[in-house]
C-alpha positions in Angstrom: 158.7 29.9 52.2 158.0 32.3 54.9 159.6 35.6 54.2 157.6 37.8 56.5 158.9 36.2 59.7 162.8 36.4 59.0 162.4 39.8 57.4 160.4 41.3 60.2 163.0 39.9 62.8 165.8 41.3 60.8 164.3 44.8 60.4 162.6 44.9 63.9 159.2 45.2 62.3 155.8 43.4 62.8 155.3 40.3 60.6 151.9 41.6 59.6 153.4 44.8 58.3 156.1 42.9 56.2 153.5 40.4 54.9 151.3 43.3 53.8 154.2 45.0 52.1 155.4 41.9 50.3 151.7 41.2 49.1 151.3 44.6 47.7 154.8 44.7 46.0 154.3 41.1 44.6 151.0 42.3 43.1 152.9 44.7 40.9 152.5 47.8 43.0 155.2 50.3 42.8 157.3 51.2 45.9 156.5 55.0 46.0 152.8 54.2 45.5 152.7 51.7 48.5 154.7 54.1 50.7 152.3 57.0 50.1 149.0 55.5 49.3 148.9 52.3 51.1 150.0 53.3 54.6 147.0 51.7 56.3 147.9 48.3 54.9 151.4 48.4 55.8 151.2 50.1 59.1 152.9 53.3 58.0 156.1 51.8 56.5 158.2 54.4 54.7 160.1 54.2 51.5 163.3 53.2 53.1 161.8 50.3 55.0 159.9 49.1 51.9 163.2 49.1 50.0 164.8 47.1 52.8 162.0 44.6 52.7 162.1 44.2 48.9 165.9 43.7 48.9 165.8 41.2 51.7 163.0 39.3 50.0 165.0 39.1 46.8 168.0 38.0 48.7 166.1 35.2 50.6 164.6 34.1 47.4 167.9 33.9 45.6 169.2 31.9 48.6 166.2 29.5 48.5 166.8 29.0 44.7 170.4 28.2 45.3 169.5 25.9 48.3 167.3 23.8 45.9 170.1 23.6 43.3 172.5 22.4 45.9 170.1 19.8 47.3 169.4 18.5 43.9 172.9 18.3 42.9 174.2 16.5 45.9 171.1 14.1 45.8 172.0 13.3 42.2 175.4 12.2 43.5 173.7 10.0 46.0 175.5 11.7 48.8 172.8 13.6 50.5 172.5 12.2 54.1 169.8 13.4 56.5 172.2 15.4 58.6 173.8 17.1 55.5 170.2 17.9 54.3 169.4 19.4 57.7 172.3 21.6 57.7 171.8 22.8 54.1 168.1 23.6 54.9 169.2 25.5 58.1 171.8 27.6 56.3 170.9 31.4 56.6 173.5 32.9 54.3 175.0 32.3 50.9 178.4 31.8 52.3 177.4 29.2 54.8 175.4 27.4 52.0 178.4 27.5 49.7 180.8 26.1 52.4 178.5 23.0 52.8 178.4 22.6 49.0 182.1 23.0 48.6 183.1 19.2 49.0 180.4 18.2 46.4 180.9 20.9 43.9 182.1 19.6 40.5 185.9 20.5 40.3 188.3 20.5 37.5 191.0 17.9 37.8 192.8 18.2 41.2 195.7 16.4 42.8 193.3 14.9 45.3 191.1 13.7 42.4 194.0 12.0 40.7 194.9 10.4 43.9 191.4 9.0 44.3 191.6 7.6 40.8 194.7 5.7 42.0 192.7 4.1 44.9 194.4 6.1 47.6 191.2 7.2 49.4 191.3 4.5 52.0 194.7 5.4 53.0 193.7 9.0 53.3 190.8 7.9 55.4 193.3 6.2 57.7 195.4 9.2 58.1 192.2 11.1 59.0 191.2 8.4 61.5 194.6 8.7 63.3 194.7 5.1 64.7 196.9 4.5 67.7 197.4 0.8 67.0 201.3 0.7 66.5 202.1 -0.7 63.1 205.1 0.0 60.8 204.3 2.6 58.2 205.5 0.3 55.5 202.9 -2.3 56.4 200.2 0.3 56.3 201.1 1.6 52.9 202.0 -1.8 51.1 198.3 -2.6 50.0 198.1 0.7 48.0 201.3 0.1 45.9 200.6 -0.6 42.3 201.8 0.2 38.7 200.4 3.8 39.0 201.7 4.1 42.7 205.2 2.9 42.4 206.5 3.6 46.0 205.5 4.4 49.5 206.3 8.1 49.2 204.1 8.4 46.2 201.3 6.7 48.1 201.6 8.8 51.1 201.8 12.0 49.0 198.6 11.1 47.2 196.8 10.3 50.4 198.0 13.6 51.9 196.6 15.4 48.8 193.1 13.8 49.5 193.4 14.8 53.2 194.4 18.4 52.4 191.5 18.8 50.0 189.1 17.3 52.6 190.4 19.7 55.2 190.2 22.7 52.9 186.6 21.7 51.8 185.3 21.2 55.4 182.5 23.8 55.9 183.2 24.4 59.6 186.8 24.8 59.0 186.3 27.4 56.3 183.7 29.1 58.2 185.9 29.4 61.4 189.0 30.3 59.5 187.1 33.0 57.7 185.6 34.5 60.7 188.9 34.5 62.6 190.6 36.0 59.6 188.2 38.9 59.4 188.5 39.5 63.0 192.2 39.2 63.6 193.8 39.2 60.2 195.7 42.1 58.5 195.9 43.5 55.2 199.4 44.4 53.7 200.1 46.6 50.7 203.4 47.5 49.1 204.5 49.2 45.9 204.7 46.8 42.9 208.3 46.3 41.7 209.2 45.3 38.2 212.6 44.8 36.9 214.0 46.1 40.2 212.2 49.3 39.8 209.0 50.6 41.5 206.1 50.7 39.1 205.5 54.4 38.1 202.7 56.2 40.0 203.1 59.6 38.3 200.6 61.5 40.5 201.6 59.6 43.6 197.9 58.7 44.1 198.7 55.6 46.1 201.6 56.9 48.2 199.8 56.3 51.3 199.7 52.6 50.6 203.4 52.0 49.4 204.1 50.4 52.7 200.7 49.9 54.4 199.4 47.5 57.0 196.2 47.5 58.9 193.8 45.2 60.8 191.0 44.0 58.5 188.5 45.0 61.2 189.8 48.6 61.0 190.0 49.2 57.3 187.6 52.0 56.0 185.6 51.6 52.8 187.5 54.2 50.9 190.8 52.5 51.8 189.5 49.1 50.5 188.5 50.7 47.2 191.7 52.7 46.8 193.8 49.5 47.4 191.6 47.5 44.9 192.1 50.3 42.3 195.9 50.5 42.9 196.2 46.8 42.6 194.1 46.6 39.4 196.3 49.4 37.9 199.4 47.4 38.7 200.8 50.0 41.2 200.2 48.0 44.4 200.7 44.5 45.6 198.0 43.6 48.1 197.7 40.5 50.4 195.7 39.4 53.4 197.5 37.8 56.3 195.6 35.5 58.6 197.8 34.7 61.7 198.9 31.1 62.0 197.4 30.6 65.3 194.0 31.4 63.9 194.0 29.3 60.9 195.8 26.5 62.8 193.1 26.8 65.6 190.4 26.6 62.9 191.7 23.4 61.5 192.8 22.0 64.9 189.1 22.1 66.1 188.3 19.4 63.6 191.5 17.8 62.5 194.2 17.2 65.2 197.2 15.0 64.9 197.4 12.5 67.7 200.8 12.2 68.9 200.1 8.5 69.9 199.3 7.6 66.3 202.0 6.5 63.7 200.2 8.7 61.3 200.3 11.9 63.3 203.2 13.3 61.1 201.3 12.5 57.9 198.2 14.5 59.2 200.5 17.4 60.3 202.1 17.5 56.8 198.6 17.4 55.2 197.5 20.2 57.4 200.2 22.5 56.5 199.7 21.7 52.8 196.0 22.3 53.0 196.6 25.6 54.7 199.2 27.0 52.3 198.0 25.6 49.0 194.3 25.5 49.4 192.6 27.0 52.4 194.4 30.3 52.9 194.3 31.4 49.3 190.6 30.6 49.3 190.1 32.4 52.5 192.0 35.4 51.3 189.7 35.5 48.2 186.6 35.3 50.4 187.8 38.0 52.7 188.8 40.4 49.9 185.5 39.6 48.3 183.6 40.3 51.6 185.6 43.6 52.2 185.0 44.7 48.7 181.3 44.0 48.7 181.0 45.9 52.0 183.0 48.8 50.7 181.2 49.0 47.5 177.7 48.9 49.4 179.0 51.7 51.5 180.2 53.8 48.5 176.8 53.2 46.7 175.0 54.3 49.8 177.1 57.5 50.1 176.6 58.2 46.3 172.9 57.6 46.6 172.6 59.9 49.6 174.6 62.7 47.8 172.4 62.3 44.7 169.3 62.6 46.8 170.5 65.8 48.4 171.6 67.3 45.0 168.3 66.4 43.3 166.3 67.8 46.4 167.9 71.2 46.2 165.5 74.0 46.0 164.6 75.5 42.6 165.3 79.1 41.9 162.0 80.0 40.3 161.4 83.2 38.6 164.8 83.9 37.5 166.1 84.6 33.9 169.4 82.8 34.0 172.5 83.2 32.0 174.3 79.8 31.9 178.1 79.9 31.6 180.0 76.6 30.5 183.6 77.6 31.0 186.5 76.8 28.8 189.9 78.1 27.7 190.8 77.3 24.1 187.3 76.9 22.8 185.9 79.8 24.9 183.1 80.1 27.4 179.7 79.1 26.0 176.8 81.2 27.1 173.0 80.7 27.0 170.2 82.8 28.4 167.0 81.1 29.5 163.8 82.6 30.6 162.0 81.6 33.9 160.4 78.7 32.1 163.7 77.4 30.6 163.1 78.6 27.1 166.3 79.6 25.3 166.4 83.3 24.4 170.0 83.7 23.2 173.4 82.1 23.0 177.0 83.2 22.5 180.6 82.3 22.9 183.1 84.6 24.7 186.8 84.4 25.1 187.8 86.0 28.5 190.8 83.6 29.1 193.9 82.6 27.5 195.0 81.7 24.8 192.7 84.5 23.1 191.9 86.4 26.2 189.6 89.0 24.8 188.5 90.3 28.2 187.0 93.7 27.1 185.0 92.1 24.2 183.8 89.2 26.5 182.7 91.6 29.3 180.7 93.8 26.8 179.1 90.8 25.2 178.1 89.4 28.6 177.0 92.7 29.9 174.8 93.2 26.7 173.1 89.9 27.2 172.4 90.6 30.9 171.0 94.0 30.3 169.0 92.9 27.1 167.3 90.0 28.8 167.2 91.3 32.4 169.2 88.5 33.7 168.9 88.3 37.4 171.2 85.1 38.0 174.5 83.8 36.3 175.0 80.2 36.7 178.6 79.1 36.2 179.6 75.4 35.6 182.2 74.1 37.9 184.4 72.5 35.3 187.6 73.6 33.6 188.3 77.3 33.9 185.2 77.6 36.4 187.3 79.6 39.0 188.8 82.0 36.4 185.2 82.5 34.9 183.9 83.1 38.3 186.4 85.9 38.8 185.6 87.3 35.6 181.8 87.4 36.3 182.6 88.7 39.9 184.6 91.6 38.4 181.9 92.3 36.0 179.2 92.5 38.8 181.6 94.8 41.1 182.1 97.1 38.1 178.4 97.7 37.8 178.2 96.1 34.4 175.7 93.3 35.4 173.0 95.3 37.0 171.5 93.5 40.0 172.6 90.0 38.8 174.3 87.5 41.1 176.0 84.3 40.4 176.3 80.8 41.8 178.4 77.8 40.9 176.6 74.8 39.5 177.7 71.2 39.3 178.1 70.6 35.5 178.8 66.9 35.8 177.1 65.2 32.9 176.3 68.2 30.9 178.4 66.9 28.0 176.6 63.7 28.2 173.3 65.4 28.0 174.5 67.6 25.1 175.2 64.8 22.8 172.1 62.8 23.8 169.1 62.2 21.8 166.9 64.1 24.3 169.1 67.2 23.9 168.8 66.9 20.1 165.1 66.7 20.4 164.8 69.6 22.8 167.5 71.9 21.3 167.6 70.9 17.6 168.8 74.2 16.5 171.7 74.5 18.9 175.3 73.3 18.6 176.3 70.5 20.9 178.7 72.8 22.8 176.0 75.4 23.4 173.5 72.8 24.9 175.7 72.4 27.9 175.4 76.0 28.8 171.6 75.7 28.5 171.7 72.7 30.8 173.7 74.6 33.4 171.3 77.5 33.4 168.4 75.2 33.8 170.1 73.3 36.6 170.0 76.4 38.7 166.2 77.0 38.0 165.3 73.3 38.7 168.0 70.8 39.5 165.6 68.0 39.5 163.9 68.6 36.2 167.2 69.0 34.5 169.4 66.4 36.2 166.8 63.5 35.4 167.9 63.9 31.8 171.3 62.5 32.7 172.4 59.0 33.6 172.8 59.4 37.4 176.2 57.8 37.3 177.5 60.7 35.3 176.5 63.3 38.0 179.7 62.6 40.0 178.7 63.2 43.7 180.4 59.9 44.9 183.7 58.3 45.5 185.3 55.5 43.4 182.1 55.4 41.4 183.7 53.6 38.6 185.2 51.0 40.9 182.0 49.6 42.4 179.4 47.1 40.9 177.8 49.2 38.1 174.6 47.2 38.0 174.1 47.8 41.8 175.0 51.4 41.6 172.6 52.1 38.6 169.8 50.4 40.5 170.5 52.3 43.7 170.7 55.7 41.9 167.6 55.1 39.7 165.8 54.2 43.0 166.9 57.6 44.5 165.7 59.6 41.3 162.4 57.7 41.4 162.0 58.5 45.1 162.8 62.2 44.8 160.7 62.7 41.6 157.6 61.1 43.2 158.1 62.9 46.5 158.1 66.3 44.6 155.5 65.5 42.1 155.4 66.1 38.3 153.5 68.8 36.3 151.8 66.6 33.6 151.7 69.4 31.2 155.3 70.7 31.2 157.3 67.6 32.3 159.9 66.1 29.8 159.8 62.4 28.9 163.0 62.1 31.1 161.1 63.4 34.1 157.9 61.4 33.4 159.8 58.1 33.1 160.6 58.2 36.8 156.9 58.6 37.9 155.7 55.4 39.5 154.0 53.1 37.1 155.0 55.0 33.9 158.6 54.1 32.6 160.3 55.3 29.4 157.8 54.0 26.7 154.7 55.3 28.5 156.5 58.7 29.1 157.1 59.1 25.4 153.4 58.2 24.6 152.2 60.6 27.2 154.2 63.6 25.6 153.2 62.4 22.2 149.5 62.5 23.2 150.1 66.0 24.8 151.7 67.3 21.6 149.0 66.0 19.5 145.9 66.8 21.5 147.1 69.6 23.5 147.5 69.9 27.4 145.8 67.5 29.7 142.7 69.2 31.2 142.5 66.6 34.0 144.1 63.4 35.3 141.5 61.0 33.9 142.5 61.9 30.4 145.5 60.0 31.0 143.5 56.8 30.5 143.3 57.9 26.7 146.9 57.4 26.3 147.8 54.4 24.3 149.1 51.5 26.5 148.3 53.3 29.8 145.9 50.9 31.5 144.1 50.9 34.9 147.1 49.7 36.9 149.5 52.3 35.4 146.9 55.1 36.0 146.5 53.9 39.6 150.2 53.9 40.3 150.9 57.2 38.6 148.0 59.4 39.0 148.7 60.8 42.5 152.2 61.8 41.6 151.1 63.8 38.5 149.7 67.4 38.9 147.4 69.1 36.4 147.3 72.8 37.4 144.4 75.2 36.5 142.5 72.2 35.1 138.8 71.0 35.3 139.2 69.3 38.7 141.0 71.4 41.3 142.1 68.4 43.3 144.1 67.2 40.3 146.7 70.0 41.3 147.4 68.2 44.6 149.0 65.0 45.8 145.5 63.6 46.7 145.0 60.3 44.8 141.9 60.2 42.7 140.6 57.2 44.7 140.4 59.5 47.7 138.6 62.5 46.0 135.3 61.5 47.7 136.9 61.6 51.1 138.6 65.0 50.2 135.1 66.4 49.1 133.5 65.1 52.3 136.2 66.8 54.4 135.4 70.1 52.6 131.7 69.7 52.9 132.1 69.6 56.7 133.3 73.2 56.5 130.8 74.2 53.8 133.5 74.5 51.1 134.4 72.9 47.9 137.8 72.1 46.0 137.2 75.4 44.1 137.1 77.5 47.3 140.0 80.0 47.8 143.1 78.5 49.4 142.9 81.0 52.3 139.4 80.0 53.1 140.3 76.4 53.0 143.4 76.9 55.2 141.5 78.9 57.7 138.6 76.6 58.0 140.6 73.2 58.0 143.7 74.0 60.2 141.8 73.2 63.4 140.9 69.7 62.0 144.6 68.6 62.1 144.4 68.3 65.9 145.0 64.7 66.6 141.7 64.0 68.6 139.6 65.9 66.1 141.5 64.0 63.2 140.8 60.6 64.7 137.2 61.4 65.2 136.8 62.6 61.7 138.6 59.5 60.3 136.2 57.3 62.1 133.2 59.3 60.8 134.4 59.3 57.2 135.6 55.7 57.4 139.0 56.8 56.2 142.4 55.6 57.4 144.2 58.2 59.6 147.4 58.4 57.4 145.2 59.0 54.3 143.1 61.5 56.0 146.2 63.4 57.4 147.7 63.6 54.0 144.4 64.8 52.4 144.1 67.6 54.9 147.7 68.7 54.4 147.0 68.9 50.6 143.9 70.8 51.0 145.7 73.3 53.2 148.8 73.4 51.2 148.1 71.9 47.8 150.9 70.7 45.6 153.5 71.9 48.1 157.1 71.3 46.9 159.0 69.8 49.8 162.2 71.4 48.3 160.9 74.8 49.2 161.5 74.0 52.9 165.3 73.8 52.3 167.6 76.8 52.5 168.2 78.5 49.1 171.7 78.3 47.5 174.2 81.0 48.2 174.1 83.7 45.5 177.4 85.6 45.3 178.5 89.0 44.0 182.2 88.7 44.5 185.0 86.1 44.9 187.8 85.6 47.4 191.3 84.4 46.5 193.1 81.8 48.6 195.6 84.5 49.5 192.7 86.4 51.2 192.0 83.6 53.6 193.3 83.7 57.1 193.0 81.0 59.9 189.9 81.7 62.0 187.8 83.4 59.3 184.2 82.4 59.3 182.6 81.8 55.9 179.3 80.5 54.5 179.8 77.6 52.1 177.9 75.1 50.0 178.5 71.4 50.5 179.7 70.1 47.1 180.4 66.4 47.9 180.4 64.2 51.0 182.8 61.3 51.2 184.1 58.9 53.9 186.8 61.2 55.2 184.8 64.4 55.2 183.0 67.0 53.1 184.1 69.3 50.3 182.8 72.9 50.9 182.7 75.7 48.2 183.6 78.8 50.2 183.9 81.1 47.2 187.4 80.7 46.4 189.2 78.8 43.6 189.5 75.6 45.5 187.0 73.7 47.6 188.0 73.3 51.3 187.9 70.1 53.1 186.0 69.7 56.2 187.5 66.6 57.7 185.2 64.1 59.3 187.1 64.7 62.7 185.7 68.2 62.5 182.1 67.4 61.9 179.9 67.0 65.0 178.3 63.5 65.2 174.7 65.1 65.1 175.4 67.0 62.1 173.7 65.5 58.9 175.7 67.1 56.1 174.4 66.6 52.6 175.2 67.8 49.1 173.7 71.3 48.6 173.5 72.2 52.1 174.6 75.7 53.2 176.8 75.7 56.3 179.0 78.0 58.2 182.7 77.0 58.6 186.0 78.3 59.8 189.3 78.4 58.0 191.9 76.4 59.9 194.8 76.1 57.4 195.6 77.3 54.0 198.3 75.6 51.8 198.8 77.9 48.9 201.5 75.7 47.2 199.4 72.5 47.4 196.0 74.4 46.7 194.5 73.0 49.9 192.1 74.6 52.3 191.4 72.8 55.7 188.1 73.9 57.4 186.6 73.4 60.8 183.2 73.5 62.4 182.6 76.8 64.2 182.5 76.7 68.0 
């Protein structure tokens, strides 16, 4: 089948671009590899476009497989007419295809099926035909009476059952009713009542939906997911209402009683039965499924973007970090790690109730900070986080922490990591509870390197993440991690198996083999040694090599993102200015910066027989080798003191860190116990807020009793 044409039309791309991308992906090339190292072939398609192409191709292929199944099934029933086959082959969506298949789909025993077994189908056909020839109804029904159809009423009832099913199964009726329902229908929700009493909603989570009604076309994704959850928990009753004029109009376009026919009333009765018993319940299920799929898709996209921003936060290199995993009864777990992430010392302190040994905790923490020259304290944002933040701020303000500053770190998933096999392998001598503090400290140093050790679904930067399709969510989040890891690049000699597994072309088993080879044979001196790793063949090397870095190795170009297949071009570029890959960086930058001018770059590309995108990338890497794109982003806010909610006043301007972005706004950490909400109505349309962003906000309203802070965008 031709995929390039429809996909190109859908995405507003050139068919040649789509065809080239599909050919490369179908040949086993990874998406990050194609996006970076095959831009000449694809016409410069980026990762997002390639992912869309891949998803659409899979969707169209699944549609084609289903189409063939439908055609074969109907042909096997000897009911495949040329017109039906034409419509099935012309169907462009799964829903349209299933509507056409509905009358021929094997069904469990239905009222219409039993009526057909009694020989009432010709009578049903008569009702559908609406003949105008006057005739007594008794004469029309008499031929269909039998031992199994004892009287006229039974005959008419059975015939109407067949007509009702015919109407409900009609593809065009279904399509029209569904479309009108989505456009004009409403969703109604009410609180579930059992035994005359409302079902308990202890935290009044769903109070907004106790008496709720909204047009389907105006529902927002988070409302749909909240209603679904409330219904699943038995707190809410939810229904879709399609206005009578709309479902009646959808049926009336194809089945209309003729007032001049003696069978008009029979058809009218069958229409009402078809709508109430068959069509509307089916349409409601379809609409609810459509709304849910759309809401889930949106929620997954939001989660994925939040994760991308979180993983893309700049590392805080060079710090000796003290990680604090806050807690009450079991105390705060403490771990100090050096700038490479190596654990130096651990402890447990009890600054809070019930033990509240503040002086001893302060002395212990001050001793650790002084002994290891700690420059940064990373505090997990879980239970007792704000109390621990106050404790650390008091320590800093009291002069007991030297020059150290602190920041709040997203600790989601730390407990998952602590109990994992990877954590046991990395920190075999540490108790499970202390491993979480190590993870928190390392997250401050390099969020990406640490967070890849955790199932992305456990990181918790989304909304209703447990209510969406978990397979689709996992695939989307894995794609984000893969994208970020390959965009940043990975140090072949220090990366953990968890990080290596996301490198294009590697995967979990090869990652383990690479680390095992490194442990046995020592650090990799150059990229080509990868070929000695068991199971890592030419294809895997081709896909992965450009994303792996070997620093201070035999081949200087191995420390860059230049692919080995382009080393000859890179050396030719350097030869133009009488330099080599070993030449000092300043000399390279000074000599090559002028070559980035478009006209000169195009001439050089023609001279060397290189593609313009590849040559542009090579020059960038020769001037700024192995640049971490995260370094271009603003660094996290490092604090020395903490505000109380009571200190806030409307109009105050504060710097804050975006902790989560959801449909209705963004939650901002402004350095008080509770994150503030920047409602979406306050966010300018051109503002692209993401997790980890540092923004300036104003305080609009403080509700101390409810623990809420409303924020605004500065003028």
